[in-house]
N, CA, C and O atoms as a CHARMM CRD file, in Angstrom:
* protein
*
  312
    1    1 UNK  N      0.84100  -1.16400   0.00000 PROA 1      0.00000
    2    1 UNK  CA     0.00000   0.00000   0.00000 PROA 1      0.00000
    3    1 UNK  C      0.89700   1.24100   0.00000 PROA 1      0.00000
    4    1 UNK  O      1.87900   1.30500   0.73900 PROA 1      0.00000
    5    2 UNK  N      0.55300   2.21500  -0.82600 PROA 2      0.00000
    6    2 UNK  CA     1.31900   3.44200  -0.91100 PROA 2      0.00000
    7    2 UNK  C      0.60400   4.53200  -0.13300 PROA 2      0.00000
    8    2 UNK  O     -0.60400   4.72300  -0.27100 PROA 2      0.00000
    9    3 UNK  N      1.35700   5.23400   0.67800 PROA 3      0.00000
   10    3 UNK  CA     0.80500   6.32900   1.47700 PROA 3      0.00000
   11    3 UNK  C      1.05600   7.64300   0.75400 PROA 3      0.00000
   12    3 UNK  O      2.16800   7.88900   0.28800 PROA 3      0.00000
   13    4 UNK  N      0.04200   8.48400   0.65700 PROA 4      0.00000
   14    4 UNK  CA     0.17400   9.78100   0.00300 PROA 4      0.00000
   15    4 UNK  C      0.23100  10.84900   1.08000 PROA 4      0.00000
   16    4 UNK  O     -0.65900  10.94400   1.92400 PROA 4      0.00000
   17    5 UNK  N      1.27900  11.64700   1.04300 PROA 5      0.00000
   18    5 UNK  CA     1.43700  12.72900   1.99400 PROA 5      0.00000
   19    5 UNK  C      1.08700  14.03100   1.29100 PROA 5      0.00000
   20    5 UNK  O      1.67700  14.36900   0.26500 PROA 5      0.00000
   21    6 UNK  N      0.13900  14.75000   1.83700 PROA 6      0.00000
   22    6 UNK  CA    -0.22600  16.03900   1.28400 PROA 6      0.00000
   23    6 UNK  C      0.79400  17.06200   1.74300 PROA 6      0.00000
   24    6 UNK  O      1.05300  17.19700   2.93900 PROA 6      0.00000
   25    7 UNK  N      1.36200  17.76600   0.81500 PROA 7      0.00000
   26    7 UNK  CA     2.40400  18.74400   1.12200 PROA 7      0.00000
   27    7 UNK  C      1.82500  20.14600   0.99900 PROA 7      0.00000
   28    7 UNK  O      0.87600  20.37000   0.24800 PROA 7      0.00000
   29    8 UNK  N      2.39300  21.07500   1.73000 PROA 8      0.00000
   30    8 UNK  CA     2.00100  22.47300   1.63300 PROA 8      0.00000
   31    8 UNK  C      3.25900  23.30300   1.46300 PROA 8      0.00000
   32    8 UNK  O      4.22300  23.15400   2.21400 PROA 8      0.00000
   33    9 UNK  N      3.23900  24.16600   0.48300 PROA 9      0.00000
   34    9 UNK  CA     4.38800  25.01700   0.21600 PROA 9      0.00000
   35    9 UNK  C      4.30600  26.23100   1.13700 PROA 9      0.00000
   36    9 UNK  O      3.25600  26.86000   1.27000 PROA 9      0.00000
   37   10 UNK  N      5.43100  26.54400   1.76500 PROA 10     0.00000
   38   10 UNK  CA     5.49200  27.69800   2.65800 PROA 10     0.00000
   39   10 UNK  C      6.72300  28.53000   2.32300 PROA 10     0.00000
   40   10 UNK  O      7.62000  28.09000   1.60400 PROA 10     0.00000
   41   11 UNK  N      6.74100  29.71800   2.85200 PROA 11     0.00000
   42   11 UNK  CA     7.91500  30.57200   2.76300 PROA 11     0.00000
   43   11 UNK  C      8.29000  30.90900   4.20000 PROA 11     0.00000
   44   11 UNK  O      7.43600  31.29900   4.99600 PROA 11     0.00000
   45   12 UNK  N      9.55000  30.76000   4.52400 PROA 12     0.00000
   46   12 UNK  CA     9.96900  31.00500   5.90800 PROA 12     0.00000
   47   12 UNK  C     11.33300  31.68200   5.92400 PROA 12     0.00000
   48   12 UNK  O     12.17800  31.44200   5.06200 PROA 12     0.00000
   49   13 UNK  N     11.52000  32.51500   6.90300 PROA 13     0.00000
   50   13 UNK  CA    12.81400  33.13300   7.14000 PROA 13     0.00000
   51   13 UNK  C     13.33900  32.56500   8.44000 PROA 13     0.00000
   52   13 UNK  O     12.66600  32.63000   9.46900 PROA 13     0.00000
   53   14 UNK  N     14.54400  32.00600   8.39900 PROA 14     0.00000
   54   14 UNK  CA    15.10900  31.35900   9.57300 PROA 14     0.00000
   55   14 UNK  C     16.49500  31.92300   9.86900 PROA 14     0.00000
   56   14 UNK  O     17.12800  32.55600   9.02300 PROA 14     0.00000
   57   15 UNK  N     16.93700  31.67700  11.07800 PROA 15     0.00000
   58   15 UNK  CA    18.27300  32.08800  11.50200 PROA 15     0.00000
   59   15 UNK  C     19.29800  31.25300  10.74100 PROA 15     0.00000
   60   15 UNK  O     19.29900  30.02700  10.85300 PROA 15     0.00000
   61   16 UNK  N     20.15600  31.89100   9.98000 PROA 16     0.00000
   62   16 UNK  CA    21.12300  31.18200   9.13900 PROA 16     0.00000
   63   16 UNK  C     22.05800  30.30000   9.96000 PROA 16     0.00000
   64   16 UNK  O     22.37500  29.18300   9.55000 PROA 16     0.00000
   65   17 UNK  N     22.50500  30.79700  11.12100 PROA 17     0.00000
   66   17 UNK  CA    23.41900  30.01000  11.95300 PROA 17     0.00000
   67   17 UNK  C     22.73700  28.75100  12.49700 PROA 17     0.00000
   68   17 UNK  O     23.35100  27.68600  12.55300 PROA 17     0.00000
   69   18 UNK  N     21.48000  28.87500  12.89300 PROA 18     0.00000
   70   18 UNK  CA    20.73800  27.71600  13.39300 PROA 18     0.00000
   71   18 UNK  C     20.51800  26.72600  12.25200 PROA 18     0.00000
   72   18 UNK  O     20.64100  25.51800  12.45300 PROA 18     0.00000
   73   19 UNK  N     20.19700  27.21800  11.06800 PROA 19     0.00000
   74   19 UNK  CA    20.01400  26.35500   9.90300 PROA 19     0.00000
   75   19 UNK  C     21.30000  25.59000   9.58800 PROA 19     0.00000
   76   19 UNK  O     21.26800  24.38400   9.34500 PROA 19     0.00000
   77   20 UNK  N     22.40900  26.28500   9.59400 PROA 20     0.00000
   78   20 UNK  CA    23.70000  25.64800   9.32700 PROA 20     0.00000
   79   20 UNK  C     24.00700  24.58600  10.36500 PROA 20     0.00000
   80   20 UNK  O     24.47300  23.49700  10.03100 PROA 20     0.00000
   81   21 UNK  N     23.74300  24.90500  11.63000 PROA 21     0.00000
   82   21 UNK  CA    24.00200  23.94600  12.71200 PROA 21     0.00000
   83   21 UNK  C     23.08100  22.72800  12.60400 PROA 21     0.00000
   84   21 UNK  O     23.51800  21.59500  12.80500 PROA 21     0.00000
   85   22 UNK  N     21.80800  22.96800  12.28700 PROA 22     0.00000
   86   22 UNK  CA    20.84700  21.86600  12.13700 PROA 22     0.00000
   87   22 UNK  C     21.26600  20.94100  10.99900 PROA 22     0.00000
   88   22 UNK  O     21.18800  19.71900  11.12700 PROA 22     0.00000
   89   23 UNK  N     21.70500  21.51500   9.90100 PROA 23     0.00000
   90   23 UNK  CA    22.17100  20.69800   8.78000 PROA 23     0.00000
   91   23 UNK  C     23.37700  19.85600   9.18900 PROA 23     0.00000
   92   23 UNK  O     23.45600  18.67100   8.86400 PROA 23     0.00000
   93   24 UNK  N     24.30300  20.47200   9.89600 PROA 24     0.00000
   94   24 UNK  CA    25.51900  19.74800  10.31700 PROA 24     0.00000
   95   24 UNK  C     25.18500  18.63300  11.30300 PROA 24     0.00000
   96   24 UNK  O     25.74200  17.53900  11.21300 PROA 24     0.00000
   97   25 UNK  N     24.29600  18.89700  12.22800 PROA 25     0.00000
   98   25 UNK  CA    23.96000  17.90800  13.25100 PROA 25     0.00000
   99   25 UNK  C     23.13900  16.74500  12.70900 PROA 25     0.00000
  100   25 UNK  O     23.33500  15.59800  13.11100 PROA 25     0.00000
  101   26 UNK  N     22.21600  17.04300  11.79300 PROA 26     0.00000
  102   26 UNK  CA    21.31600  16.00000  11.30300 PROA 26     0.00000
  103   26 UNK  C     21.80700  15.32800  10.03100 PROA 26     0.00000
  104   26 UNK  O     21.41400  14.20200   9.72500 PROA 26     0.00000
  105   27 UNK  N     22.65700  16.01100   9.29900 PROA 27     0.00000
  106   27 UNK  CA    23.07800  15.49600   8.00600 PROA 27     0.00000
  107   27 UNK  C     22.05200  15.76300   6.91700 PROA 27     0.00000
  108   27 UNK  O     22.24700  15.37200   5.76600 PROA 27     0.00000
  109   28 UNK  N     20.96100  16.42500   7.27400 PROA 28     0.00000
  110   28 UNK  CA    19.92200  16.77000   6.29900 PROA 28     0.00000
  111   28 UNK  C     20.29900  18.07500   5.61800 PROA 28     0.00000
  112   28 UNK  O     20.61400  19.05700   6.28900 PROA 28     0.00000
  113   29 UNK  N     20.27100  18.09200   4.31000 PROA 29     0.00000
  114   29 UNK  CA    20.58500  19.33200   3.60000 PROA 29     0.00000
  115   29 UNK  C     19.33400  20.01900   3.08100 PROA 29     0.00000
  116   29 UNK  O     19.34600  21.22100   2.81800 PROA 29     0.00000
  117   30 UNK  N     18.25500  19.26000   2.93200 PROA 30     0.00000
  118   30 UNK  CA    17.00000  19.81300   2.44700 PROA 30     0.00000
  119   30 UNK  C     16.31100  20.59200   3.56300 PROA 30     0.00000
  120   30 UNK  O     16.09200  20.07300   4.65800 PROA 30     0.00000
  121   31 UNK  N     15.97500  21.83500   3.26900 PROA 31     0.00000
  122   31 UNK  CA    15.25800  22.64900   4.25400 PROA 31     0.00000
  123   31 UNK  C     13.89300  22.02800   4.54500 PROA 31     0.00000
  124   31 UNK  O     13.43000  22.05600   5.68500 PROA 31     0.00000
  125   32 UNK  N     13.24900  21.46800   3.52300 PROA 32     0.00000
  126   32 UNK  CA    11.95200  20.81100   3.73300 PROA 32     0.00000
  127   32 UNK  C     12.08700  19.64600   4.70600 PROA 32     0.00000
  128   32 UNK  O     11.24700  19.47300   5.58900 PROA 32     0.00000
  129   33 UNK  N     13.13200  18.85500   4.55000 PROA 33     0.00000
  130   33 UNK  CA    13.34800  17.71900   5.45500 PROA 33     0.00000
  131   33 UNK  C     13.61500  18.20500   6.87500 PROA 33     0.00000
  132   33 UNK  O     13.12200  17.62000   7.84000 PROA 33     0.00000
  133   34 UNK  N     14.38700  19.26500   6.99900 PROA 34     0.00000
  134   34 UNK  CA    14.67200  19.82700   8.32700 PROA 34     0.00000
  135   34 UNK  C     13.39700  20.35100   8.98000 PROA 34     0.00000
  136   34 UNK  O     13.15800  20.11200  10.16400 PROA 34     0.00000
  137   35 UNK  N     12.57600  21.06800   8.20600 PROA 35     0.00000
  138   35 UNK  CA    11.32500  21.59100   8.76100 PROA 35     0.00000
  139   35 UNK  C     10.36700  20.45800   9.11900 PROA 35     0.00000
  140   35 UNK  O      9.70800  20.51900  10.15600 PROA 35     0.00000
  141   36 UNK  N     10.27900  19.41800   8.27400 PROA 36     0.00000
  142   36 UNK  CA     9.43500  18.26300   8.59800 PROA 36     0.00000
  143   36 UNK  C      9.87300  17.64100   9.91700 PROA 36     0.00000
  144   36 UNK  O      9.04000  17.32900  10.76800 PROA 36     0.00000
  145   37 UNK  N     11.18200  17.46100  10.08800 PROA 37     0.00000
  146   37 UNK  CA    11.71000  16.86900  11.32200 PROA 37     0.00000
  147   37 UNK  C     11.40800  17.77300  12.51700 PROA 37     0.00000
  148   37 UNK  O     10.97100  17.29600  13.56400 PROA 37     0.00000
  149   38 UNK  N     11.63800  19.06300  12.36100 PROA 38     0.00000
  150   38 UNK  CA    11.39300  20.00000  13.45900 PROA 38     0.00000
  151   38 UNK  C      9.91700  20.03800  13.84600 PROA 38     0.00000
  152   38 UNK  O      9.58400  20.06400  15.03100 PROA 38     0.00000
  153   39 UNK  N      9.03400  20.04100  12.84900 PROA 39     0.00000
  154   39 UNK  CA     7.60000  20.05400  13.14700 PROA 39     0.00000
  155   39 UNK  C      7.16100  18.76300  13.82100 PROA 39     0.00000
  156   39 UNK  O      6.36500  18.79300  14.76000 PROA 39     0.00000
  157   40 UNK  N      7.67300  17.63100  13.35100 PROA 40     0.00000
  158   40 UNK  CA     7.32800  16.34500  13.97200 PROA 40     0.00000
  159   40 UNK  C      7.80400  16.32100  15.42200 PROA 40     0.00000
  160   40 UNK  O      7.09100  15.83800  16.30100 PROA 40     0.00000
  161   41 UNK  N      8.99300  16.83400  15.67300 PROA 41     0.00000
  162   41 UNK  CA     9.51900  16.86500  17.04200 PROA 41     0.00000
  163   41 UNK  C      8.71700  17.83300  17.91300 PROA 41     0.00000
  164   41 UNK  O      8.52000  17.57400  19.10000 PROA 41     0.00000
  165   42 UNK  N      8.25500  18.94000  17.34100 PROA 42     0.00000
  166   42 UNK  CA     7.43300  19.89300  18.08300 PROA 42     0.00000
  167   42 UNK  C      6.10600  19.25400  18.47900 PROA 42     0.00000
  168   42 UNK  O      5.66400  19.39700  19.61900 PROA 42     0.00000
  169   43 UNK  N      5.47000  18.54900  17.54300 PROA 43     0.00000
  170   43 UNK  CA     4.20800  17.86900  17.83900 PROA 43     0.00000
  171   43 UNK  C      4.41300  16.82400  18.93300 PROA 43     0.00000
  172   43 UNK  O      3.62800  16.74400  19.87700 PROA 43     0.00000
  173   44 UNK  N      5.46700  16.02600  18.80200 PROA 44     0.00000
  174   44 UNK  CA     5.74100  14.98600  19.80300 PROA 44     0.00000
  175   44 UNK  C      5.99500  15.59900  21.17900 PROA 44     0.00000
  176   44 UNK  O      5.48800  15.09600  22.18300 PROA 44     0.00000
  177   45 UNK  N      6.76700  16.66900  21.23300 PROA 45     0.00000
  178   45 UNK  CA     7.06900  17.32000  22.51200 PROA 45     0.00000
  179   45 UNK  C      5.80900  17.90800  23.13700 PROA 45     0.00000
  180   45 UNK  O      5.62000  17.82400  24.35100 PROA 45     0.00000
  181   46 UNK  N      4.94500  18.50500  22.31300 PROA 46     0.00000
  182   46 UNK  CA     3.70700  19.08300  22.83100 PROA 46     0.00000
  183   46 UNK  C      2.77000  18.00300  23.35500 PROA 46     0.00000
  184   46 UNK  O      2.17300  18.16300  24.42000 PROA 46     0.00000
  185   47 UNK  N      2.63600  16.90900  22.61800 PROA 47     0.00000
  186   47 UNK  CA     1.77600  15.81900  23.08700 PROA 47     0.00000
  187   47 UNK  C      2.31500  15.21300  24.38000 PROA 47     0.00000
  188   47 UNK  O      1.54300  14.88000  25.27800 PROA 47     0.00000
  189   48 UNK  N      3.63300  15.07100  24.47600 PROA 48     0.00000
  190   48 UNK  CA     4.22300  14.53900  25.70700 PROA 48     0.00000
  191   48 UNK  C      3.99200  15.49100  26.87500 PROA 48     0.00000
  192   48 UNK  O      3.68600  15.05100  27.98300 PROA 48     0.00000
  193   49 UNK  N      4.13500  16.79500  26.63300 PROA 49     0.00000
  194   49 UNK  CA     3.89400  17.77900  27.69300 PROA 49     0.00000
  195   49 UNK  C      2.44400  17.72300  28.16500 PROA 49     0.00000
  196   49 UNK  O      2.16700  17.81700  29.36100 PROA 49     0.00000
  197   50 UNK  N      1.52600  17.57000  27.21900 PROA 50     0.00000
  198   50 UNK  CA     0.10900  17.47700  27.58900 PROA 50     0.00000
  199   50 UNK  C     -0.16500  16.18600  28.35900 PROA 50     0.00000
  200   50 UNK  O     -0.96300  16.18600  29.29600 PROA 50     0.00000
  201   51 UNK  N      0.48600  15.08700  27.97400 PROA 51     0.00000
  202   51 UNK  CA     0.32900  13.82700  28.69900 PROA 51     0.00000
  203   51 UNK  C      0.81900  13.99500  30.12900 PROA 51     0.00000
  204   51 UNK  O      0.15100  13.57400  31.07300 PROA 51     0.00000
  205   52 UNK  N      1.99600  14.61500  30.28900 PROA 52     0.00000
  206   52 UNK  CA     2.54200  14.82200  31.62900 PROA 52     0.00000
  207   52 UNK  C      1.63100  15.72200  32.46200 PROA 52     0.00000
  208   52 UNK  O      1.43300  15.47400  33.65100 PROA 52     0.00000
  209   53 UNK  N      1.08000  16.75900  31.84700 PROA 53     0.00000
  210   53 UNK  CA     0.17100  17.65100  32.56900 PROA 53     0.00000
  211   53 UNK  C     -1.06600  16.88100  33.02300 PROA 53     0.00000
  212   53 UNK  O     -1.54200  17.07200  34.14200 PROA 53     0.00000
  213   54 UNK  N     -1.58700  16.01000  32.15800 PROA 54     0.00000
  214   54 UNK  CA    -2.74600  15.19000  32.52700 PROA 54     0.00000
  215   54 UNK  C     -2.40600  14.20600  33.62700 PROA 54     0.00000
  216   54 UNK  O     -3.20400  13.98200  34.53700 PROA 54     0.00000
  217   55 UNK  N     -1.21900  13.61600  33.54500 PROA 55     0.00000
  218   55 UNK  CA    -0.78900  12.66600  34.57000 PROA 55     0.00000
  219   55 UNK  C     -0.60900  13.38000  35.90500 PROA 55     0.00000
  220   55 UNK  O     -0.99700  12.86000  36.95100 PROA 55     0.00000
  221   56 UNK  N     -0.01400  14.58700  35.86300 PROA 56     0.00000
  222   56 UNK  CA     0.17300  15.35200  37.09700 PROA 56     0.00000
  223   56 UNK  C     -1.15800  15.71600  37.72800 PROA 56     0.00000
  224   56 UNK  O     -1.27700  15.75600  38.95200 PROA 56     0.00000
  225   57 UNK  N     -2.16200  15.98300  36.89700 PROA 57     0.00000
  226   57 UNK  CA    -3.48600  16.33700  37.40600 PROA 57     0.00000
  227   57 UNK  C     -4.21500  15.12000  37.96100 PROA 57     0.00000
  228   57 UNK  O     -5.05600  15.25500  38.84900 PROA 57     0.00000
  229   58 UNK  N     -3.89900  13.92700  37.44300 PROA 58     0.00000
  230   58 UNK  CA    -4.55100  12.68900  37.87000 PROA 58     0.00000
  231   58 UNK  C     -3.49900  11.59700  38.03400 PROA 58     0.00000
  232   58 UNK  O     -3.44000  10.67900  37.21600 PROA 58     0.00000
  233   59 UNK  N     -2.67500  11.67400  39.06400 PROA 59     0.00000
  234   59 UNK  CA    -1.59900  10.68900  39.21400 PROA 59     0.00000
  235   59 UNK  C     -2.11700   9.27400  39.43200 PROA 59     0.00000
  236   59 UNK  O     -3.23300   9.06600  39.90800 PROA 59     0.00000
  237   60 UNK  N     -1.28800   8.32100  39.07500 PROA 60     0.00000
  238   60 UNK  CA    -1.64300   6.90600  39.22900 PROA 60     0.00000
  239   60 UNK  C     -1.94100   6.61200  40.69900 PROA 60     0.00000
  240   60 UNK  O     -1.29300   7.14800  41.59800 PROA 60     0.00000
  241   61 UNK  N     -2.92200   5.75800  40.92200 PROA 61     0.00000
  242   61 UNK  CA    -3.28300   5.38100  42.27900 PROA 61     0.00000
  243   61 UNK  C     -4.35400   6.25800  42.88600 PROA 61     0.00000
  244   61 UNK  O     -4.98100   5.87500  43.87400 PROA 61     0.00000
  245   62 UNK  N     -4.57400   7.42100  42.31700 PROA 62     0.00000
  246   62 UNK  CA    -5.61600   8.31200  42.81500 PROA 62     0.00000
  247   62 UNK  C     -6.90700   7.99300  42.06700 PROA 62     0.00000
  248   62 UNK  O     -6.91300   7.97100  40.83600 PROA 62     0.00000
  249   63 UNK  N     -7.99400   7.74800  42.78600 PROA 63     0.00000
  250   63 UNK  CA    -9.24600   7.42000  42.09300 PROA 63     0.00000
  251   63 UNK  C     -9.72400   8.58300  41.23600 PROA 63     0.00000
  252   63 UNK  O     -9.68000   9.74100  41.65200 PROA 63     0.00000
  253   64 UNK  N    -10.17100   8.26100  40.06100 PROA 64     0.00000
  254   64 UNK  CA   -10.69700   9.26600  39.14300 PROA 64     0.00000
  255   64 UNK  C    -12.13900   8.89300  38.84200 PROA 64     0.00000
  256   64 UNK  O    -12.41900   7.78600  38.38000 PROA 64     0.00000
  257   65 UNK  N    -13.06200   9.82700  39.10700 PROA 65     0.00000
  258   65 UNK  CA   -14.48000   9.55400  38.88900 PROA 65     0.00000
  259   65 UNK  C    -14.84000   9.49800  37.40900 PROA 65     0.00000
  260   65 UNK  O    -15.69700   8.71800  36.99300 PROA 65     0.00000
  261   66 UNK  N    -14.17600  10.33000  36.62700 PROA 66     0.00000
  262   66 UNK  CA   -14.47800  10.34100  35.19600 PROA 66     0.00000
  263   66 UNK  C    -13.23800  10.77800  34.43700 PROA 66     0.00000
  264   66 UNK  O    -12.33100  11.40500  34.98400 PROA 66     0.00000
  265   67 UNK  N    -13.22900  10.43600  33.19600 PROA 67     0.00000
  266   67 UNK  CA   -12.11100  10.85800  32.35100 PROA 67     0.00000
  267   67 UNK  C    -12.32300  12.32300  32.00300 PROA 67     0.00000
  268   67 UNK  O    -13.36500  12.69600  31.46400 PROA 67     0.00000
  269   68 UNK  N    -11.33200  13.15300  32.31300 PROA 68     0.00000
  270   68 UNK  CA   -11.50600  14.59200  32.10500 PROA 68     0.00000
  271   68 UNK  C    -10.91500  15.07000  30.78800 PROA 68     0.00000
  272   68 UNK  O    -11.28400  16.14100  30.30600 PROA 68     0.00000
  273   69 UNK  N    -10.01100  14.30500  30.19700 PROA 69     0.00000
  274   69 UNK  CA    -9.41200  14.71500  28.92800 PROA 69     0.00000
  275   69 UNK  C     -9.91700  13.80200  27.82600 PROA 69     0.00000
  276   69 UNK  O     -9.80600  12.57900  27.91300 PROA 69     0.00000
  277   70 UNK  N    -10.46500  14.40100  26.80300 PROA 70     0.00000
  278   70 UNK  CA   -10.91200  13.64300  25.64900 PROA 70     0.00000
  279   70 UNK  C    -10.12000  14.11000  24.44000 PROA 70     0.00000
  280   70 UNK  O     -9.45100  15.14200  24.49300 PROA 70     0.00000
  281   71 UNK  N    -10.19100  13.37000  23.37300 PROA 71     0.00000
  282   71 UNK  CA    -9.43600  13.75600  22.18100 PROA 71     0.00000
  283   71 UNK  C     -9.77900  15.16700  21.69400 PROA 71     0.00000
  284   71 UNK  O     -8.86300  15.90200  21.32700 PROA 71     0.00000
  285   72 UNK  N    -11.04500  15.58200  21.67200 PROA 72     0.00000
  286   72 UNK  CA   -11.33000  16.96000  21.24800 PROA 72     0.00000
  287   72 UNK  C    -10.65300  18.00100  22.14600 PROA 72     0.00000
  288   72 UNK  O    -10.31700  19.09400  21.68900 PROA 72     0.00000
  289   73 UNK  N    -10.45200  17.65400  23.44600 PROA 73     0.00000
  290   73 UNK  CA    -9.78200  18.58100  24.35900 PROA 73     0.00000
  291   73 UNK  C     -8.34200  18.85600  23.94700 PROA 73     0.00000
  292   73 UNK  O     -7.78200  19.88900  24.31100 PROA 73     0.00000
  293   74 UNK  N     -7.74100  17.94800  23.19500 PROA 74     0.00000
  294   74 UNK  CA    -6.35100  18.11600  22.79200 PROA 74     0.00000
  295   74 UNK  C     -6.19700  19.09800  21.64900 PROA 74     0.00000
  296   74 UNK  O     -5.08100  19.51100  21.33600 PROA 74     0.00000
  297   75 UNK  N     -7.29600  19.47900  21.02000 PROA 75     0.00000
  298   75 UNK  CA    -7.30300  20.46000  19.93700 PROA 75     0.00000
  299   75 UNK  C     -6.31000  20.10300  18.84100 PROA 75     0.00000
  300   75 UNK  O     -5.55300  20.95600  18.37900 PROA 75     0.00000
  301   76 UNK  N     -6.31500  18.84000  18.42700 PROA 76     0.00000
  302   76 UNK  CA    -5.39100  18.40200  17.39200 PROA 76     0.00000
  303   76 UNK  C     -5.87300  18.76400  15.98700 PROA 76     0.00000
  304   76 UNK  O     -5.11100  18.68000  15.02300 PROA 76     0.00000
  305   77 UNK  N     -7.14100  19.16500  15.87500 PROA 77     0.00000
  306   77 UNK  CA    -7.68600  19.49600  14.56100 PROA 77     0.00000
  307   77 UNK  C     -7.29900  20.88600  14.09500 PROA 77     0.00000
  308   77 UNK  O     -7.46100  21.19800  12.91500 PROA 77     0.00000
  309   78 UNK  N     -6.79300  21.73000  14.98200 PROA 78     0.00000
  310   78 UNK  CA    -6.49500  23.10100  14.58200 PROA 78     0.00000
  311   78 UNK  C     -5.11300  23.24400  14.03800 PROA 78     0.00000
  312   78 UNK  O     -4.71100  24.34300  13.65600 PROA 78     0.00000
């Protein structure tokens, strides 16, 4: 099965020194590849932060009467 990824063209201005360092560290020379990686890491970090915030609000072992976080609460559609 082939997966189709919808792409969106953007224009961005970035710090040249950070771009150079990112290319050197990752070995990626394509700006698109670097931005894809950075965005994926941003999404992962945000989801992990939200998971930790939810865990801190309802730690293991503490009774929870109802589930307070639902998928719509994560606002992933925006």
